[in-house]
N, C-alpha and C positions, 0 to 999 in steps of 0.2 A: 845566762840567768833566765829562768822561765817562772812565771807566777800565774796562778789561777784564782779568779775572783768569783765566788759563789757557784752554785749549780743552777743553770738556767735551761731553757728549752732549745735555743739555737746556739750553735758553737761558732764563736768569732775568734779569729787569730789575728793579732796585731803584731807587726814585725817592724823593727827599726833599730838604730844605734843609740838614740837618745832615750835612756831609760826613764827619765822624768816625764818626757812627753808621752811615752807609751803608757805610764801609769795614769797620767791626766786623761788620756783618751779612754782608758779602760774604766776609770771611775765615772767619767761623764756618760759613757754608754750605759753602764749599769744604773746610773742615777735616773736617766730618762726612759729606760726600757727595762722591764723586769723579765723579759723573755730571753735574754742573752747570757750565755756562759762564755766569758771572755778569757782568753789565754794571750799573754804577752811574751814575746821572745826576741832576744837580740840577734841581729844578723850574724854575729860572730859565732853563734852556735850552728850545729848542723841541722838546718831547717828541714831537710828531706825526712829526717827521722820523725819529726812532729807531724808532717803531712801523712806519713804512713801509719803512725800509731793512733791517729784520731780522725774522725770524719768531721771536717769543718764545713760550715755553710757559707762562710765568706772570709776573705783575707783582706786586711787593711795594711797597707805598706807605706812606710815613710821613705819616699824616694830620694830625698836630698841628703841623706846622711851616710851614703855608702860609697863615696869617692868614685863616682862615674861607673859603679858596678850595678846601678839600679836597673838598667835595661836588661842585663843578663839575668838578674834575679826574677824580674817580671816574666821573661821568656821561660825561665826554669819553672816557676810556679804554674804557669799556664800549660806547659807541656806535661808536667807531672799530674796536675788535677784540672783538666780543661773545663770541667763542669762547674768549678767553684768561681763565683764572681771575685774579681780583684779590684779593690778600691785603692787608688794611689793618692797619697797626700804629697803635694809638691809646692815649692815656692814659685815656680815658673808659671805665669799666667799668660799663655799665648795659644792661639788656635793650632799652630804648627806643633807645639809640644803636646798638646792634647791629642792630636791626630796620631803622633808617634806612639804615645802610650797605648792608645786603643789598638793600633796595628800590632804592638808587641803582645797583646793579650789582655790588657786591662779592660774592665767593663765600665768603670766610672772613675772620676778623679775629683779632688777638692783642693783648692788653693789655700795656702796658709794666710788668710786675711782675717784680721780682728779675732773674734772668738769663733773661728771656723769649726772647732771641735763640738760646738753646740749643734751643728747641722749633721754631724756624723751619724748619730743614731737613725735619723730619718733616711739618710742615704743608704745606710746598711739595710734598713727595712725594705726600701724600694728595690735594692739589688737582689735581696733574698727572694722577695715576691716575684720579681722578674725571672730569677733563676728557676723558681718552682714552676712558674708558668711555662718556661721553655722546656723544663724537664717533663711536665705533663703533656705538652704538645709533642715532644719527642717520643714519649711512651705511646701516645695515640697514633703517631705516625708508624712506630714500630709494630703496633698491633694491626694497623691497616695493611702494612707490608706483609706481615706474617699471615694475615687472613688471606690476602691476595695470593701469596705463595701456596698456602694450603689448598685454596680453591683450585689453583692451577694443577697441583699434584692430584687432587681428587678428580678433576675432570679427566686427567690422563688415565687414572685408574678406571673411571666410569667407561671411557671409550674402549679400553681393553676388556673389561669385564663383560660389557654388553655387546661386544663385537661378534659374539657367537651364541647359539642356542644349544650347543653340544656341551654336556657336562665336562668331559675331559679337556676340551679346549678352553673352557672358562677357567678351570682350576690351573691349567698350565700357564695361561696368560697372566693370571693373578699372581701365582707363585713366583714367576720370573721377575715380574715388575716389583713385587715386595722385596725380593732379594736385592735387586738393583737399587731401588730407592732408599732402603734403610740399611744397605750393606750387611745384610744378615748372613750368618754362616749356614743356618738351616731354616727352611720354611716348610711348615706342614699345615695341611688343611684337614681337619677331622670333622666328618659329617655323620650325623645321627641317621641310622637306617631304621626302616620299619621293622617292628617285631624284634628289635635287639636293644638290650638295656645299655650296652656300651656305645661308645662313639669311636668307630675304627678310623685309622689314618687313611684317608681317601687319596691323598696326594702328598708326595715329598719332593722337595727340591733342596739340595745341599751341595756344599763345596766338596771337591774330591778329597778322599782319604779321611773323611770324618766318619765316626761310628754312627750307624743308623739307629735311631731311637725306636724301640719296640712298642707295640700297642699296649703290652702288659706292663710297661714302665710305670713306676709310681708317679712320675711327672704327669702322665696322662690319666691314669686311673684315679689318683687322689684328687686331681683337679676336677674331674667329672663328678666325683662324690660331692665336692664343694659346690659345684654348679647346681646339682640336683637338690642339694640341701638348702641352699640360700637363694637360688634363682637370681643371683647378682649378675647384672649385665655389664659391670664396669671392668675394664682391662686389669689384669693382674701382672705386676712387674716383680720379678725376683732377682736379686743380686746374690752372688755367691756368699757374701759376708752377712746377708740378712739372717735374722734369728727368730722370726715369727714361726708359728707351728708348722705351716706348710713348707716353708723354706728349710727348716730343720729336717723334716721328713725326707725331702728330696736331695739333701746336700750331697750324700754319697753318690747318687746318680749324676748330679751335676758335675762332680769331680770325675766320675768315670767317663762321661761324655765330653769333658773339657769345656763345660759351659761356664762362662763368666757372668752372663746375665741373660734373662729370657723374659718374654712378654707373651701373654695369652689373652685373646679377645673373643668372648662369646658372641654369637649372633643369633637372632630370633626372626621368625616371620609370623606375624599375626599372633604374637605372644607365645609361640611355640619354639622351644630350643631346637635349632638346626645343627649346631656344631660350634667350633671355635677355630680361630687362627692361632698359629704358634710361630714365633720367631725367636732365634737365640743368636748370641755372639760368642765366638770362641777366642778371637784374637784381641778383644778389648772388652771393657765393661761399658755397656750402652746405658747411659742415664736418660731415660725417657722423660720429656717434659709434658705438661698438660696439653699443649697444642698438638704434639705428635700423637699422644694417646687418643685425643678426640678425633684426629684425622684417621687413625687406625679403626676406631669404632665406626666412623662413617663409611669407611671402605668395607668393613665387615657387613654393615647394613646393605650396601649395594650388592655384595655377594649374595646375601640372602634373597634379595629381589631377583637377581639374575638366575639363581638356581631354581627358584619357584617358577619363573617364566620358562626356563628350559624344561622343567617337569611338565608344565602345562602344554608346552609345544609338543612334547613327546606324546601326550595323551591325545591332543588334537590330530597329530600326524597319524597315530594308530587308528583313530576313528575315521580319518580321511581315507586311509587305505581300505578300511572295512566298507565304507560307503562306496568306494570305487569298485570293490569286488561285488557288492550288492547290485550296483548299477549294471555291471557286466552280466551278472546272473539274470537281472530283470530283462536286459536286452535279449539274452538267449531265450528266456521264457516267452518273451513277446514273439520272437521268431518262431518258436515251437508252436505257440498258440495260433499264429497266422498260418503256419503250414498245416496244422491240424484242422483248422477251419476249412482250408482249401480241400484237404483230403476228405473231410466230412461231406462237403458239397459234392465231391466226385462220387463218393460212396452212395450218397442219397440218390444220385442219378443212375446208379448201377445196382440198385437193390435186387433187380431181377437176376443178376449174376452172382448172387450170394454163394460164398465158398463154404463147403462143408469140411470141418476139421475133425480128425480123430482125437481121442482122449489124450494120447501122447503128444500130438501136435499142439493141442491147447496148453498142455503142461509146459512144453518147451517154449511156446510163445510167451507165456506168463513169466517164465524164468528170465527170458531175454528182456522183457519189458521192465522187470524189477531190477535190472542191472546186474544179474548174476553172470559169472563167468561160465565158460563151457564146462570147466571142471566141477563147479558147484552144481550146475544143472544135471550133469551126468551122475554125480554122487546122489542127488535127491531122487533120481529115477533108477538108481542101481544099474547103470549101464556104463559103457566105456566113453571116453572123450571122443574117440573117432566116430562112434555111432551117433553121438550128440551132434557133431559137426556135420555129418551127412544129413541128418534130419533138418538141421537149420538151413542147409543149402537147398534142400528140397522145398522147405517152406518158402524161401525167397523165390524159387522158380514158380512155385504154385501161385504165389501172390504177385508175381512179376515185380518183385522189389529187389534192389541191388545192395542195400546196406543194412546193417544191424539196427541203425537208428530208425530206418524206415519201418522195420518190424515193430519197434517200440511205438511209433506213431500209429501204426495200424491197430495194435492191441488197444491203445488208448482210445482211438476213435470208435472201435467196435465193442468197447466196454468188456474186454476180455481179461482184465486184471482181477 
């Protein structure tokens, strides 16, 4: 037999074999507290069904009416619903008995002395409050543990993402770690490129024998349209059985690619969309919780920072190479100027030995000084290359110079350009 008395805020289950005592306890609990919904049940019934069918906040058990089966029932209650406080009512008043009950799983007990039932509501309230406090502390502990775990995972991703300043290495490290950490079937990183309206797939990492998703797929193109239209930075999760608009649009493609669930996470840098991460699962349906989605979002933000740093590094490296080239040219020019100065000084001391040039020699000398090849000089003078080479050799002998560069310097020093 089971009876229910009123609808209250907290659910109390009272169990025993003495039906009259159970009713007395139920009436007294309701009389002293308006917060409780009391259910009484005889231990001859299948108690497990009641524990499964309803969420109780506390169990009150009459220990002395079950013919030495009380210990087993307490153990059974505690094993089936370990978070529910169990208050045991007993005739035995001894420290040893109390310790045994607590070791079996009871959270409190009350002895049957005088009008003991009057104290039951207060004991119930105390145990419920203690249970709620323990539950709250456990939730806080779980949150701390989850946060610690997420931070550990994030740190692992940060090390991998920022271990390189090369685009391909960054994308490869991240993709492999995403696949490993979230057991994904496919991982794609789609990056927006300059002067392109779409976001091409920049990197793919997937299990063998899976179909490769194309850039023109509705999964990619429609999601990009949604991003550009709403500028929503929250992750998007799609399960195969979902029925919202985007899910319906891509359902056929999800079936074609054997996708049971997918998640896409956009990432920005300084308010500008850079791209998005894509992960899917083929062998199972992945139900993403808020903690995992928040972790993915933080990973995506780190990717945005890493890619921006890599781009800046490329620019700095390119400028550095340019500066090195300019430095080398400056050194060469310094050397040329120094040599020119020396030659000028020599020429000033030898002005009396001024050399006379013919018109053709001046023309050849100017061509050499301007960096023209023998072919170019010969074409400008309407003569053959061989004739040009002979005249250049004669110029060298005439000026007592050995190299073509020396001819250039000579022309520069004597203002023959």
